[in-house]
Each structure stands twice: as structure tokens, then as C-alpha cells.
gemmi code that builds the backbone of each chain (N, CA, C; Angstrom):
import gemmi

chains = {
    "A": [
        ("MET", (-89.592, 42.918, 133.399), (-89.925, 43.196, 134.496), (-90.854, 41.791, 134.906)),
        ("ASP", (-90.144, 41.829, 136.493), (-91.486, 40.586, 136.731), (-92.839, 40.786, 137.196)),
        ("SER", (-93.623, 40.850, 136.602), (-94.826, 41.160, 137.009), (-95.540, 40.997, 138.211)),
        ("SER", (-95.244, 39.987, 138.475), (-95.739, 38.885, 139.970), (-95.717, 39.498, 141.068)),
        ("ARG", (-94.912, 41.076, 140.733), (-94.809, 41.799, 142.086), (-95.258, 43.098, 142.015)),
        ("GLU", (-96.310, 43.477, 143.181), (-96.862, 44.542, 143.633), (-96.100, 45.747, 143.294)),
        ("PRO", (-96.264, 46.623, 142.622), (-95.620, 47.704, 142.162), (-95.226, 48.670, 143.690)),
        ("GLU", (-96.364, 48.850, 144.333), (-96.975, 49.596, 145.152), (-95.888, 49.354, 146.042)),
        ("ALA", (-96.254, 47.825, 146.796), (-95.518, 47.075, 147.759), (-94.019, 47.579, 147.963)),
        ("GLY", (-93.160, 47.380, 146.430), (-91.677, 47.571, 145.932), (-91.475, 48.759, 146.219)),
        ("GLN", (-92.428, 50.125, 146.168), (-91.633, 51.175, 146.084), (-91.606, 51.745, 147.042)),
        ("ALA", (-92.753, 51.643, 147.824), (-92.771, 51.501, 149.801), (-91.215, 51.198, 150.207)),
        ("ALA", (-91.094, 49.951, 150.078), (-90.087, 49.500, 150.268), (-89.123, 49.632, 150.161)),
        ("LEU", (-88.573, 50.169, 148.792), (-87.720, 50.804, 148.362), (-87.475, 52.301, 149.041)),
        ("LYS", (-88.476, 52.917, 149.216), (-88.216, 54.192, 149.914), (-87.877, 54.073, 150.783)),
        ("GLU", (-88.272, 53.126, 152.159), (-88.010, 52.825, 153.479), (-86.385, 52.376, 153.504)),
        ("ALA", (-85.919, 51.220, 152.060), (-84.306, 51.538, 152.382), (-83.531, 52.105, 152.185)),
        ("LEU", (-84.206, 52.874, 150.667), (-83.291, 54.237, 150.599), (-83.176, 55.012, 151.813)),
        ("ASP", (-84.204, 55.256, 152.312), (-83.815, 56.251, 153.690), (-82.461, 55.708, 154.786)),
        ("ARG", (-82.594, 54.073, 154.768), (-81.527, 53.830, 155.956), (-80.537, 53.597, 155.019)),
        ("MET", (-80.063, 53.511, 153.817), (-78.932, 53.797, 152.903), (-78.485, 55.366, 152.829)),
        ("TRP", (-79.416, 56.154, 153.053), (-78.912, 57.525, 153.250), (-78.390, 57.655, 154.369)),
        ("ILE", (-79.015, 56.728, 155.341), (-78.133, 57.333, 156.986), (-76.689, 56.261, 157.051)),
        ("LYS", (-76.879, 55.138, 156.447), (-75.338, 54.677, 156.192), (-74.451, 55.095, 155.323)),
        ("PHE", (-74.790, 55.912, 154.145), (-73.838, 56.617, 153.434), (-73.579, 57.531, 153.865)),
        ("LEU", (-74.682, 58.527, 154.615), (-73.778, 60.336, 155.281), (-72.841, 60.392, 155.887)),
        ("PRO", (-72.222, 59.484, 156.126), (-70.445, 60.227, 156.417), (-69.943, 60.080, 155.362)),
        ("GLN", (-69.876, 59.233, 154.806), (-69.442, 58.855, 153.203), (-69.602, 60.590, 152.733)),
        ("ILE", (-70.903, 60.861, 152.531), (-71.117, 61.897, 151.484), (-70.252, 63.726, 152.234)),
        ("LYS", (-70.635, 63.619, 153.347), (-70.423, 64.146, 154.267), (-68.822, 64.813, 153.753)),
        ("GLU", (-68.361, 63.971, 154.269), (-66.827, 63.749, 153.868), (-66.105, 64.120, 152.860)),
        ("ARG", (-67.538, 64.449, 151.263), (-67.296, 64.608, 150.439), (-67.361, 65.742, 150.191)),
        ("VAL", (-68.569, 66.553, 151.137), (-68.508, 67.591, 151.273), (-67.410, 68.688, 152.145)),
        ("ALA", (-66.508, 68.299, 152.840), (-65.551, 68.471, 153.082), (-64.660, 68.400, 152.803)),
        ("VAL", (-64.334, 67.901, 151.638), (-63.073, 67.940, 150.808), (-63.155, 68.933, 150.115)),
        ("LEU", (-64.603, 69.540, 149.424), (-65.054, 70.550, 148.573), (-64.960, 71.793, 149.413)),
        ("GLU", (-65.576, 71.769, 150.538), (-64.976, 72.903, 151.538), (-63.937, 73.190, 151.866)),
        ("ALA", (-62.950, 72.368, 151.918), (-61.491, 72.488, 152.611), (-60.459, 72.976, 150.851)),
        ("ALA", (-61.156, 72.389, 150.081), (-60.367, 72.850, 148.679), (-60.514, 74.484, 148.491)),
        ("ALA", (-62.440, 74.743, 148.186), (-62.800, 76.201, 148.004), (-61.999, 77.437, 149.006)),
        ("ALA", (-61.770, 76.373, 150.122), (-61.451, 77.624, 150.890), (-59.704, 77.799, 150.271)),
        ("ALA", (-58.781, 76.412, 150.225), (-57.861, 77.133, 149.931), (-57.740, 77.465, 148.580)),
        ("PHE", (-58.622, 77.431, 148.106), (-58.784, 77.925, 146.033), (-58.689, 79.642, 146.471)),
        ("ALA", (-59.292, 80.037, 147.307), (-60.052, 81.177, 147.662), (-58.706, 81.968, 148.328)),
        ("ALA", (-57.491, 80.790, 148.801), (-56.488, 81.748, 149.697), (-55.389, 81.566, 148.530)),
        ("ASN", (-55.098, 81.194, 147.317), (-54.594, 80.976, 146.276), (-53.106, 80.196, 146.516)),
        ("ARG", (-53.666, 78.838, 147.182), (-52.943, 77.594, 147.659), (-53.512, 76.656, 147.292)),
        ("LEU", (-54.349, 76.083, 146.365), (-54.976, 74.941, 146.521), (-53.693, 73.946, 145.478)),
        ("SER", (-53.358, 73.180, 146.407), (-52.647, 72.282, 145.479), (-53.578, 71.638, 144.587)),
        ("ALA", (-52.215, 71.084, 143.827), (-52.529, 69.862, 142.166), (-53.403, 68.716, 142.971)),
        ("GLU", (-52.993, 68.135, 144.151), (-53.590, 67.229, 144.564), (-54.880, 67.002, 145.613)),
        ("GLU", (-55.346, 68.635, 145.808), (-56.564, 69.100, 146.122), (-56.943, 69.283, 145.334)),
        ("ARG", (-56.951, 69.695, 144.190), (-58.034, 69.976, 143.226), (-58.314, 68.945, 142.345)),
        ("ALA", (-57.763, 67.791, 142.081), (-57.406, 66.907, 141.917), (-58.566, 65.559, 142.592)),
        ("ALA", (-58.664, 65.910, 143.815), (-59.580, 65.731, 145.333), (-60.667, 65.939, 145.205)),
        ("ALA", (-61.102, 67.530, 144.998), (-61.937, 68.208, 145.035), (-62.797, 68.169, 144.086)),
        ("HIS", (-62.499, 67.539, 142.409), (-63.028, 67.354, 140.949), (-63.515, 65.703, 141.647)),
        ("GLY", (-62.830, 64.834, 142.011), (-63.406, 63.570, 142.423), (-64.627, 63.675, 143.262)),
        ("ALA", (-64.433, 64.452, 144.229), (-65.630, 64.701, 145.336), (-66.800, 64.949, 144.579)),
        ("ALA", (-66.755, 66.347, 143.753), (-67.577, 67.364, 143.225), (-68.999, 65.806, 142.429)),
        ("HIS", (-67.638, 64.850, 141.469), (-68.253, 64.295, 140.608), (-69.168, 63.474, 141.166)),
        ("LYS", (-68.620, 62.517, 142.385), (-69.284, 61.012, 142.744), (-70.221, 61.926, 143.225)),
        ("LEU", (-70.508, 63.216, 143.888), (-71.395, 63.913, 144.689), (-73.017, 63.925, 143.427)),
        ("ALA", (-72.037, 64.639, 142.275), (-73.128, 64.933, 141.111), (-73.906, 63.523, 140.738)),
        ("GLY", (-73.293, 62.420, 141.131), (-73.761, 61.088, 140.646), (-74.671, 60.562, 141.805)),
        ("THR", (-74.089, 60.980, 142.907), (-75.325, 60.134, 144.066), (-76.562, 61.372, 144.516)),
        ("LEU", (-76.024, 62.429, 144.828), (-77.129, 63.105, 145.544), (-78.772, 63.068, 144.994)),
        ("GLY", (-78.800, 62.731, 143.307), (-80.131, 63.011, 142.872), (-80.471, 61.494, 143.267)),
        ("THR", (-79.862, 60.970, 142.984), (-80.350, 59.249, 143.307), (-81.322, 59.130, 144.649)),
        ("PHE", (-80.731, 60.048, 145.552), (-81.572, 60.184, 146.979), (-82.924, 61.005, 146.979)),
        ("GLY", (-82.869, 61.925, 145.642), (-83.895, 62.568, 145.542), (-83.580, 64.147, 145.664)),
        ("LEU", (-82.570, 64.205, 145.607), (-81.221, 65.823, 146.154), (-81.217, 66.475, 144.725)),
        ("ASP", (-81.757, 66.974, 143.803), (-81.616, 67.075, 142.269), (-80.575, 68.438, 142.268)),
        ("GLU", (-81.028, 69.228, 143.391), (-80.350, 70.750, 143.281), (-78.896, 70.730, 143.824)),
        ("GLY", (-78.475, 69.436, 144.802), (-77.180, 68.699, 145.132), (-76.473, 68.404, 143.773)),
        ("THR", (-77.334, 67.146, 142.906), (-76.428, 66.788, 141.697), (-76.054, 68.209, 140.635)),
        ("ILE", (-76.602, 69.187, 141.006), (-77.032, 70.169, 139.676), (-75.217, 71.129, 140.320)),
        ("LEU", (-75.616, 71.616, 141.125), (-74.275, 72.104, 142.248), (-73.134, 71.671, 142.023)),
        ("ALA", (-73.101, 70.270, 142.577), (-72.067, 69.497, 142.237), (-71.320, 69.261, 141.044)),
        ("ARG", (-72.271, 69.126, 139.847), (-71.777, 69.483, 138.579), (-70.883, 70.161, 138.315)),
        ("GLU", (-71.271, 71.490, 139.004), (-70.790, 73.099, 138.404), (-69.460, 72.988, 139.166)),
        ("ALA", (-69.428, 72.667, 140.390), (-68.125, 72.316, 141.149), (-67.221, 71.618, 139.955)),
        ("GLU", (-67.473, 70.410, 139.967), (-66.919, 69.581, 138.954), (-66.219, 70.059, 137.972)),
        ("VAL", (-67.386, 70.722, 137.157), (-66.297, 71.621, 135.822), (-65.707, 72.531, 136.020)),
        ("LEU", (-66.458, 73.300, 137.022), (-65.233, 74.940, 137.927), (-63.834, 73.965, 138.303)),
        ("TYR", (-63.756, 73.091, 138.560), (-62.140, 72.154, 139.307), (-61.616, 72.024, 138.085)),
        ("ALA", (-62.147, 71.498, 137.141), (-61.519, 70.534, 136.204), (-61.445, 71.900, 135.061)),
        ("ASP", (-61.889, 73.270, 134.803), (-61.416, 73.808, 133.814), (-60.799, 75.059, 134.555)),
        ("THR", (-60.632, 75.263, 135.789), (-60.041, 76.889, 136.324), (-58.917, 76.659, 136.758)),
        ("CYS", (-57.560, 77.446, 136.183), (-56.897, 77.237, 136.165), (-56.218, 78.240, 136.716)),
        ("GLY", (-55.311, 78.544, 137.726), (-54.747, 79.992, 138.705), (-55.245, 80.102, 139.206)),
        ("HIS", (-54.768, 81.467, 140.115), (-56.249, 82.161, 141.117), (-57.051, 82.704, 140.046)),
        ("ASP", (-58.156, 82.798, 140.448), (-59.647, 83.236, 140.432), (-60.512, 83.249, 141.288)),
        ("PRO", (-60.594, 84.685, 141.947), (-61.708, 84.601, 143.166), (-62.987, 84.688, 142.667)),
        ("VAL", (-63.119, 85.091, 141.393), (-64.966, 84.806, 141.265), (-65.434, 83.440, 141.504)),
        ("SER", (-64.437, 82.608, 140.690), (-64.916, 80.723, 140.808), (-64.626, 80.497, 142.304)),
        ("ALA", (-63.543, 81.329, 142.892), (-63.417, 80.424, 144.504), (-64.624, 80.585, 144.960)),
        ("ALA", (-65.003, 82.330, 145.138), (-66.124, 82.608, 145.778), (-67.689, 81.781, 145.474)),
        ("ARG", (-67.198, 81.372, 144.529), (-68.779, 80.212, 144.077), (-68.599, 78.972, 144.464)),
        ("LEU", (-67.399, 78.485, 144.446), (-67.106, 77.335, 144.909), (-67.506, 77.381, 146.453)),
        ("ILE", (-67.046, 78.269, 147.325), (-67.573, 77.964, 148.670), (-69.280, 78.378, 148.632)),
        ("GLU", (-69.550, 78.738, 148.033), (-70.828, 79.111, 147.819), (-71.422, 77.566, 147.725)),
        ("ILE", (-71.458, 76.909, 146.691), (-71.679, 75.495, 146.366), (-71.451, 74.852, 147.464)),
        ("ALA", (-70.127, 74.605, 148.315), (-69.829, 73.671, 149.307), (-70.883, 74.093, 150.346)),
        ("SER", (-71.055, 75.116, 150.412), (-72.071, 75.772, 151.648), (-73.164, 74.789, 151.707)),
        ("ARG", (-74.097, 75.436, 150.115), (-74.908, 74.937, 149.842), (-75.340, 73.273, 149.844)),
        ("LEU", (-73.951, 73.097, 149.583), (-74.555, 71.398, 149.289), (-74.578, 71.048, 151.026)),
        ("ARG", (-74.032, 71.692, 152.205), (-73.709, 71.093, 153.344), (-75.128, 71.394, 153.478)),
        ("THR", (-75.815, 72.390, 153.630), (-77.147, 72.651, 153.871), (-78.347, 71.659, 153.134)),
        ("ILE", (-78.202, 71.620, 152.225), (-79.015, 70.397, 151.636), (-78.973, 68.964, 151.999)),
        ("ILE", (-77.873, 68.658, 152.406), (-77.553, 66.771, 152.784), (-78.166, 67.497, 154.155)),
        ("GLU", (-77.731, 68.264, 155.155), (-78.303, 67.979, 156.514), (-80.078, 68.343, 156.329)),
        ("SER", (-80.686, 69.064, 155.010), (-82.225, 69.476, 155.129), (-82.719, 67.614, 155.470)),
        ("ARG", (-81.503, 67.160, 154.287), (-82.614, 65.461, 154.066), (-82.360, 64.668, 155.293)),
        ("MET", (-81.918, 64.956, 156.356), (-81.517, 63.969, 157.558), (-82.595, 63.595, 158.415)),
    ],
    "B": [
        ("MET", (-89.440, 34.085, 134.614), (-87.980, 33.794, 135.583), (-87.294, 35.154, 135.535)),
        ("ALA", (-86.996, 35.813, 136.974), (-86.383, 36.762, 137.145), (-84.741, 36.879, 136.551)),
        ("ARG", (-84.993, 37.890, 135.575), (-83.409, 38.624, 135.249), (-82.322, 38.403, 136.221)),
        ("ARG", (-81.103, 38.442, 135.512), (-79.894, 38.155, 136.517), (-78.787, 39.690, 135.978)),
        ("ILE", (-78.715, 40.311, 136.931), (-77.964, 41.894, 135.862), (-76.616, 41.627, 137.350)),
        ("LEU", (-75.585, 42.210, 137.036), (-74.042, 42.186, 137.587), (-73.980, 43.825, 137.223)),
        ("ILE", (-73.826, 44.321, 138.599), (-73.643, 45.645, 138.796), (-71.888, 45.588, 138.782)),
        ("ILE", (-71.440, 46.361, 138.107), (-70.056, 46.766, 138.491), (-69.539, 47.970, 138.560)),
        ("ASP", (-69.435, 48.628, 139.935), (-69.390, 50.090, 140.136), (-68.532, 50.374, 141.461)),
        ("ASP", (-67.619, 50.807, 141.625), (-66.379, 50.834, 142.588), (-67.225, 52.235, 143.888)),
        ("GLU", (-68.279, 52.405, 143.205), (-68.845, 53.330, 144.255), (-69.585, 52.650, 145.371)),
        ("ASP", (-69.677, 52.194, 146.448), (-70.544, 51.634, 146.836), (-72.196, 51.842, 147.132)),
        ("ASP", (-72.422, 53.315, 147.432), (-73.435, 54.219, 147.711), (-74.130, 54.039, 146.323)),
        ("ILE", (-73.724, 53.743, 145.168), (-74.002, 53.670, 143.891), (-74.864, 52.792, 143.792)),
        ("ARG", (-73.705, 51.355, 144.177), (-73.835, 49.944, 143.372), (-75.242, 49.615, 144.315)),
        ("GLU", (-75.042, 49.774, 146.012), (-75.789, 49.028, 147.020), (-77.167, 49.881, 146.452)),
        ("VAL", (-77.631, 51.051, 146.234), (-78.625, 51.835, 145.558), (-79.371, 51.070, 144.183)),
        ("ALA", (-78.460, 51.407, 143.463), (-78.748, 50.571, 142.527), (-79.232, 48.712, 142.356)),
        ("ALA", (-78.344, 48.093, 143.305), (-78.868, 46.579, 143.348), (-80.158, 46.836, 144.216)),
        ("LEU", (-80.259, 47.706, 145.340), (-81.679, 47.534, 145.652), (-82.853, 47.534, 145.022)),
        ("SER", (-82.849, 48.483, 144.087), (-83.574, 49.084, 143.109), (-83.741, 48.327, 142.274)),
        ("LEU", (-83.282, 47.230, 142.009), (-83.510, 46.140, 140.837), (-84.299, 45.418, 141.692)),
        ("GLU", (-83.727, 45.116, 142.440), (-84.212, 43.796, 143.655), (-85.564, 44.274, 143.794)),
        ("THR", (-85.380, 45.091, 144.620), (-86.910, 45.874, 145.024), (-88.018, 45.864, 143.931)),
        ("VAL", (-87.841, 46.823, 143.414), (-88.699, 47.412, 142.327), (-88.906, 46.308, 140.909)),
        ("ALA", (-88.049, 45.711, 140.396), (-87.953, 45.203, 139.126), (-87.822, 43.813, 139.607)),
        ("GLY", (-87.680, 43.748, 140.905), (-87.530, 42.160, 140.948), (-86.889, 41.224, 140.632)),
        ("TRP", (-85.497, 41.411, 140.222), (-84.251, 40.766, 139.373), (-83.118, 40.583, 140.690)),
        ("GLU", (-82.347, 39.252, 140.021), (-81.565, 39.096, 140.950), (-80.444, 39.725, 140.541)),
        ("VAL", (-79.707, 40.244, 141.398), (-78.256, 41.647, 141.269), (-77.048, 40.840, 142.035)),
        ("GLU", (-76.019, 40.679, 140.701), (-74.430, 40.478, 141.541), (-73.928, 41.704, 141.267)),
        ("THR", (-72.857, 42.183, 142.619), (-72.190, 43.176, 142.646), (-70.660, 42.927, 142.342)),
        ("ALA", (-70.461, 43.795, 141.673), (-68.810, 43.846, 141.899), (-67.926, 45.128, 142.167)),
        ("SER", (-67.031, 45.620, 142.863), (-65.922, 46.630, 142.758), (-65.166, 47.547, 142.227)),
        ("SER", (-64.907, 46.457, 140.888), (-64.003, 46.920, 140.510), (-64.067, 45.972, 139.335)),
        ("GLY", (-63.802, 46.533, 137.914), (-63.606, 45.842, 136.755), (-62.371, 44.518, 136.548)),
        ("ALA", (-61.853, 44.283, 137.044), (-61.126, 43.128, 137.049), (-62.156, 42.688, 138.096)),
        ("LEU", (-62.817, 42.627, 139.240), (-63.418, 41.344, 140.033), (-64.983, 41.268, 139.009)),
        ("GLY", (-65.691, 42.170, 138.182), (-66.860, 42.221, 137.712), (-66.638, 41.357, 136.754)),
        ("LEU", (-65.224, 41.077, 135.704), (-64.949, 40.113, 134.721), (-64.632, 38.717, 134.990)),
        ("ALA", (-64.466, 38.425, 136.384), (-64.358, 37.429, 137.116), (-65.792, 36.635, 137.443)),
        ("ARG", (-66.696, 37.864, 137.882), (-67.962, 37.441, 138.101), (-69.061, 37.237, 136.992)),
        ("ALA", (-68.592, 38.361, 135.961), (-69.506, 38.083, 134.845), (-69.566, 36.440, 134.250)),
        ("ILE", (-68.319, 36.265, 134.184), (-67.875, 34.880, 133.323), (-68.792, 33.547, 134.804)),
        ("GLU", (-68.141, 33.674, 135.435), (-69.919, 32.887, 136.676), (-70.452, 32.684, 137.018)),
        ("TYR", (-71.332, 33.858, 136.739), (-72.824, 34.218, 137.170), (-73.415, 34.255, 135.493)),
        ("GLN", (-72.630, 34.511, 134.819), (-73.423, 34.898, 132.981), (-74.843, 35.674, 133.604)),
        ("PRO", (-75.234, 36.276, 133.782), (-75.731, 37.833, 134.069), (-76.316, 37.626, 132.756)),
        ("ASP", (-78.036, 38.298, 132.528), (-78.616, 38.453, 131.355), (-77.940, 39.862, 130.813)),
        ("ALA", (-77.503, 40.965, 132.045), (-76.425, 42.450, 131.415), (-75.670, 42.770, 132.231)),
        ("VAL", (-75.036, 43.725, 132.046), (-74.065, 44.011, 133.084), (-74.179, 45.372, 132.992)),
        ("LEU", (-74.602, 46.016, 134.110), (-74.635, 47.461, 134.302), (-73.132, 48.287, 134.631)),
        ("LEU", (-72.711, 48.746, 134.153), (-70.778, 48.713, 134.260), (-70.423, 50.403, 134.085)),
        ("ASP", (-70.185, 50.962, 135.313), (-69.793, 52.098, 135.604), (-68.368, 53.094, 134.830)),
        ("VAL", (-68.394, 53.740, 134.608), (-67.616, 54.224, 133.466), (-65.756, 54.736, 134.491)),
        ("MET", (-66.394, 55.493, 135.250), (-64.580, 55.996, 136.042), (-64.891, 54.923, 137.072)),
        ("MET", (-63.653, 54.186, 137.171), (-63.267, 52.870, 138.043), (-61.687, 53.172, 138.062)),
        ("PRO", (-61.100, 53.229, 139.296), (-59.799, 52.874, 139.528), (-59.161, 51.974, 138.857)),
        ("GLY", (-57.822, 51.890, 138.707), (-57.370, 50.370, 137.916), (-58.045, 50.523, 136.823)),
        ("MET", (-58.909, 49.069, 136.382), (-59.517, 49.351, 135.377), (-60.768, 49.943, 134.953)),
        ("ASP", (-61.013, 50.734, 133.788), (-62.002, 51.481, 134.187), (-63.050, 50.914, 133.123)),
        ("GLY", (-64.381, 51.893, 132.889), (-65.423, 50.637, 132.033), (-65.247, 50.791, 130.855)),
        ("PRO", (-64.511, 51.869, 130.226), (-64.670, 51.061, 128.665), (-63.551, 50.109, 128.608)),
        ("THR", (-62.691, 49.985, 129.328), (-61.742, 48.447, 129.353), (-62.128, 47.546, 129.906)),
        ("THR", (-63.238, 47.547, 131.028), (-63.787, 46.608, 131.214), (-64.349, 45.777, 130.214)),
        ("PHE", (-65.369, 46.934, 129.619), (-66.029, 46.507, 128.244), (-65.555, 45.989, 127.596)),
        ("ARG", (-64.413, 46.100, 127.190), (-63.662, 45.306, 126.222), (-63.248, 44.027, 126.454)),
        ("GLU", (-62.993, 44.229, 127.578), (-62.446, 42.459, 127.958), (-63.687, 41.743, 127.957)),
        ("LEU", (-64.756, 42.387, 128.242), (-65.908, 41.453, 128.437), (-66.325, 41.299, 126.849)),
        ("ARG", (-66.136, 42.056, 125.855), (-66.041, 41.368, 124.459), (-65.191, 40.754, 123.654)),
        ("LYS", (-63.751, 40.687, 124.513), (-62.579, 39.943, 123.837), (-63.100, 38.056, 124.244)),
        ("ASN", (-63.707, 38.110, 125.545), (-64.088, 37.233, 126.093), (-65.218, 36.299, 125.673)),
        ("PRO", (-65.093, 34.774, 125.035), (-66.147, 34.214, 124.375), (-66.887, 34.003, 125.234)),
        ("ALA", (-66.490, 33.878, 126.811), (-67.516, 33.254, 127.841), (-68.593, 34.770, 127.954)),
        ("THR", (-68.110, 35.877, 127.642), (-68.995, 36.376, 128.086), (-69.306, 38.336, 126.852)),
        ("SER", (-68.854, 37.679, 125.591), (-68.944, 38.455, 124.846), (-70.325, 38.264, 123.919)),
        ("HIS", (-71.404, 37.818, 124.943), (-72.807, 37.883, 124.096), (-73.424, 38.577, 125.300)),
        ("ILE", (-73.102, 39.017, 126.171), (-73.717, 39.763, 127.322), (-73.790, 41.179, 126.845)),
        ("PRO", (-75.185, 41.597, 126.774), (-75.123, 43.290, 126.766), (-74.850, 44.204, 128.096)),
        ("VAL", (-73.777, 44.922, 127.760), (-73.700, 46.024, 128.501), (-74.094, 47.760, 128.509)),
        ("LEU", (-74.653, 47.957, 129.901), (-75.078, 49.772, 129.509), (-73.923, 49.856, 130.353)),
        ("LEU", (-73.828, 51.204, 130.106), (-72.496, 52.169, 130.987), (-73.353, 53.091, 131.401)),
        ("LEU", (-72.928, 53.433, 132.919), (-73.490, 54.274, 133.917), (-72.322, 55.281, 134.300)),
        ("THR", (-72.674, 56.300, 133.711), (-72.032, 57.641, 134.079), (-72.601, 58.901, 134.684)),
        ("ALA", (-71.875, 59.534, 134.922), (-71.951, 61.241, 135.900), (-71.715, 61.960, 134.799)),
        ("LYS", (-71.119, 61.505, 133.464), (-70.344, 62.346, 132.884), (-71.445, 62.933, 131.668)),
        ("VAL", (-71.708, 64.172, 131.687), (-73.110, 64.625, 130.984), (-72.464, 65.124, 129.579)),
        ("GLN", (-71.173, 65.900, 129.761), (-70.963, 66.095, 128.179), (-71.012, 65.382, 126.598)),
        ("SER", (-71.568, 66.095, 125.620), (-71.827, 65.016, 124.496), (-70.172, 64.667, 124.018)),
        ("SER", (-69.325, 65.233, 124.132), (-67.747, 64.891, 123.538), (-67.912, 63.205, 124.639)),
        ("ASP", (-67.756, 62.833, 125.748), (-67.980, 62.135, 126.145), (-69.122, 60.577, 126.056)),
        ("GLN", (-69.870, 61.514, 126.225), (-71.510, 60.311, 125.249), (-71.073, 59.904, 124.248)),
        ("ARG", (-70.312, 60.711, 123.300), (-70.412, 59.838, 121.436), (-69.123, 59.416, 121.856)),
        ("ARG", (-68.268, 59.038, 122.729), (-66.942, 58.340, 122.921), (-67.583, 57.023, 123.794)),
        ("PHE", (-68.122, 57.341, 124.669), (-68.803, 56.060, 125.429), (-69.502, 55.592, 124.244)),
        ("ALA", (-70.343, 56.066, 123.324), (-71.379, 55.284, 122.111), (-70.387, 54.617, 121.747)),
        ("ASP", (-69.555, 55.135, 120.915), (-68.719, 54.719, 119.896), (-67.883, 53.328, 120.431)),
        ("LEU", (-68.176, 53.359, 121.646), (-67.411, 51.420, 122.172), (-68.404, 50.648, 121.658)),
        ("GLY", (-69.757, 50.705, 121.852), (-70.765, 49.902, 121.116), (-70.950, 48.811, 122.275)),
        ("VAL", (-71.779, 49.655, 123.417), (-72.253, 49.398, 124.229), (-73.910, 49.405, 123.824)),
        ("GLU", (-74.981, 48.575, 124.648), (-76.193, 48.795, 124.205), (-76.846, 50.093, 124.652)),
        ("ALA", (-76.117, 50.661, 125.747), (-76.984, 51.800, 126.455), (-76.050, 52.444, 127.037)),
        ("ILE", (-76.368, 54.086, 127.219), (-75.832, 54.782, 128.294), (-76.848, 55.234, 129.208)),
        ("LEU", (-76.481, 54.734, 130.311), (-77.496, 55.535, 131.247), (-76.833, 56.506, 132.440)),
        ("PHE", (-77.424, 57.040, 132.549), (-76.719, 58.619, 133.788), (-76.718, 58.628, 134.720)),
        ("LYS", (-75.931, 59.161, 135.882), (-76.070, 58.932, 137.148), (-76.354, 60.491, 136.813)),
        ("PRO", (-77.043, 60.884, 138.164), (-77.988, 60.114, 139.135), (-79.224, 59.771, 138.838)),
        ("PHE", (-79.246, 57.989, 138.839), (-80.305, 57.903, 137.997), (-81.895, 57.316, 138.932)),
        ("ASP", (-82.740, 57.031, 138.824), (-84.260, 57.714, 139.754), (-84.462, 55.888, 140.162)),
        ("PRO", (-84.298, 55.490, 141.077), (-84.037, 54.148, 141.609), (-85.392, 53.412, 141.313)),
        ("LEU", (-86.659, 54.318, 141.466), (-87.985, 53.963, 140.384), (-88.019, 53.592, 139.481)),
        ("THR", (-86.961, 54.104, 138.465), (-87.626, 53.346, 137.364), (-86.152, 52.785, 136.330)),
        ("LEU", (-85.041, 52.991, 137.235), (-83.871, 52.061, 136.275), (-84.215, 51.083, 136.315)),
        ("GLY", (-84.862, 49.849, 136.626), (-85.269, 48.965, 136.175), (-86.120, 48.653, 134.686)),
        ("THR", (-86.833, 49.454, 134.671), (-87.720, 50.207, 133.166), (-86.870, 50.478, 132.306)),
        ("GLN", (-85.960, 51.515, 132.836), (-84.932, 51.636, 131.832), (-83.798, 50.672, 131.147)),
        ("ILE", (-83.633, 49.951, 131.898), (-83.055, 48.898, 131.493), (-83.338, 47.805, 130.096)),
        ("ALA", (-85.021, 47.327, 130.957), (-85.936, 46.746, 130.558), (-86.527, 47.639, 128.853)),
        ("ASP", (-87.078, 49.021, 128.920), (-86.799, 49.277, 127.746), (-85.459, 49.199, 126.892)),
        ("VAL", (-84.114, 49.674, 127.311), (-83.304, 49.742, 125.920), (-83.034, 48.649, 125.820)),
        ("LEU", (-83.102, 46.813, 126.663), (-82.627, 45.602, 125.845), (-84.438, 44.928, 125.631)),
        ("GLY", (-85.182, 45.905, 125.611), (-86.533, 45.320, 124.828), (-86.655, 44.154, 125.544)),
        ("TRP", (-86.889, 44.029, 126.869), (-87.119, 42.890, 127.848), (-88.909, 43.504, 128.312)),
        ("GLU", (-89.509, 42.154, 128.175), (-91.153, 42.278, 128.720), (-91.026, 42.950, 130.136)),
    ],
}
model = gemmi.Model(1)
for chain_id, residues in chains.items():
    chain = gemmi.Chain(chain_id)
    for i, (resn, *xyz) in enumerate(residues, 1):
        res = gemmi.Residue()
        res.name, res.seqid = resn, gemmi.SeqId(i, " ")
        for name, pos in zip(("N", "CA", "C"), xyz):
            atom = gemmi.Atom()
            atom.name, atom.element = name, gemmi.Element(name[0])
            atom.pos, atom.b_iso = gemmi.Position(*pos), 0.0
            res.add_atom(atom)
        chain.add_residue(res)
    model.add_chain(chain)
structure = gemmi.Structure()
structure.add_model(model)
structure.setup_entities()
């Protein structure tokens, strides 16, 4: 590590820059949540296509990797749960569908509360 | 002298936050690439002190990119750390078997990413 840098100044600059990046990437993050919302609704209606499932699995994976980096640890935990559900659940499963709707809704709340 | 890191990740948010963290907090020089193929070319030119490599990328994924880095005499000596959001132990074993220096997990803490890398690589 470069010991000539002031750690506190670096941390403050990082926090500020992270807030700017959050604003920059928010549309992309919201789009991923929208994918999860649409997939969960389709799953509940028993009309989730393989493409929608793959897109939802990918969106959940990306959110799991990103949200905690912006300090939203609960978001990462929920997105990871959705990723597992989309990977493991086959056929119509009303219990999983209800949980996926709940997760998508909670993710939206978490994301909007950081703004 | 500042360390030089190459970040290879297709997700622009992760790539930019990791770069920001390593530049701002650790004070390192950072280059980025958005795909395995671009990363290979950049690694040859830039000769970084380490590569931070995403696992899941379209086209050439992380493990394939790692094997290509190892095959090429111009990059075979560069330490590689995998960055993944996969937390299942079967995935972790598979990645560890590749022979990478370390596996780091997403989400990472931007405040401590540099320290994590430095610790793994034994950097002061």
C-alpha cells in the first residue's frame, strides 16, 4: 500500500465518489430489479419462459455482487436468495413465486431508500 | 512506487468501483478491461503487478482468461486474483483448483479491497 497517502482523506474521497457512482449506476441497478419484478410476476402466473428465468438469474447474480459494495448488505443477501431460487426451482411453485415477489419488492425499497 | 493493477470485469459498476477504491484508498495505478480478450491484450502491454479477474463474463470467462494468461510467457508470471459473487463451496473448490493466488468475493468493501489484495500477495 502507498503509505504516503492520508488514509482518512482517501476514505472521505472514496465515500463521495461512491455516492456519485451510485447515482450513475442507479438506472442500471433499477433495471435489474425490474427484471426480477417481471420474472417474479410471470413465475406466479406460471408463464415464466426459460429466457426470462435466465435473465432473472443473471440480474439477481449481478445485484448480489453489486449492492453490498454500495453498503446495501441486505440487498446482497436477498438477491443471492433470488439467484438460488431461479437456479433451483423447476416448474410452477407458488411458495417460491410468492417469495420472489417479496424479494423483488424489498429490493426496490432498499434501493430507493439509499437515494 | 505505486502498484499497478489490471481489473478485468464485464460489469461496469464493479469495474469502476474497484478501480476507484484501489486508486483512491490504496493509491495504486489501475487499468481496466471489460472482457477476457481485451484483458489479455492489456496485460501483455501494461505488465501489471497483479490482475483482478472476474469469473462470470460473456465470451471468454475468468477461468479461460486465467489459463490464457498462464500460457503466455509475457503474462505467466503475473499474480491473478479471481473476483466472484459465487459463494457455493463447490464453485470455490473449482476456482481454487485453477491455481490462482486467491479468490476474493463480491460484494467487496471498497475501503479494504486494496488491503485484502496486498495481504494476499504479501505486499507492504
